[in-house]
N, C-alpha and C positions, 0 to 999 in steps of 0.2 A: 765705474766701468773700466774695462781694459781697452785702451786705445793705443795703437801703434802705427808705424808706417813700414812699408816694404820697399826695399831698395835693391833691385837686381844688380849684382856686382860680380865681376869675374873674381875667382878665388885669389889670383895673383895680384889683384888690385884692391883687395878688401882692407878696410880700416881694421884696427884691432877689434876682435869680436869674441863673444863667448858662445859656447854651444850648450844646449840643454839636453840632457839624457833623462828619459822618463818612460814609463809604460803608458801607452795610449789609453788603456782602460776601456770601459763600456761606452760605446758610441750611440746607445739607444736614446739618451736624453742629453743632447748637446746644449751648450751655453753660448750665446752670441758674444763675440768681441768685435771691435772695430779696427779694421786695417785699411789704411789709405783711403778712408771714406766709404769703405764697403763693410757690410756686416758678414762675418764669417762664423760658422758654427764650429766649436771645438769641443773636445771631450771634457767631462768634468775634471778629470785628472790634470789635463793641460791647463785648464782655467785655474785650478787650485795652485798649480806650480807658478803660473804667471802672477797670481795675486801675492803669493808668498815671496817671490824673488824680486818683485818690482821695487824700484827706487823712485819714489814719488818726486824727489827734488833733482834727480839726475837722470839724463838719458842713458840708455843701455843698448848696446848692439848685440843682438842674439841671433843665432842660427838655430831654428827649430824645424825639424824635418816635416812635421805636419803642416807647417805654414810656408816654408821655403821651397818645398817641392810640390808642384802641381799634382795633386793626388788623382786627378782625372786623366792625366797624360801618361800612358804607360812608357812611352819612349823617354820622357823626361825622368820618370821615376827610375828607370833602368840606368840611365846615365848618372844620375845623382847618387844612387846606391853605390855604384862603382867608385865615386869620388869621396864617399863618406870617410874613408880612412884619412885622406888628405884634409878634408874639411875639419875633422876633429883634431888632427895633428897640428893644423895651422892656427887653431884657436888659442887665444891668450889664456883661456881657462874653460874647463867643462864643469858645468853645474849638474848635479845629480839630484833628481827629485824622487824620493821614495814614497811620498804620500804622507 
């Protein structure tokens, strides 16, 4: 199973992190993952990306829009979308998942 933790962090105080660029894909049959003790439903495409890029013996710090932005909060989504250029630019590396 995919298990991870979410750490809210200001961009200017963030540890080195990677971003994940991918297409959300079909949301009609989500798959559960575990984040900070909660079960979160993600698209099959995101789940596949996480399985493929995971490093089982090493922790990895990732910024993933579907997980790092509260998708139910329009104000947060708007603010985060305006910051995405800086979020991607500040990343140590951007991973691209084409499926």
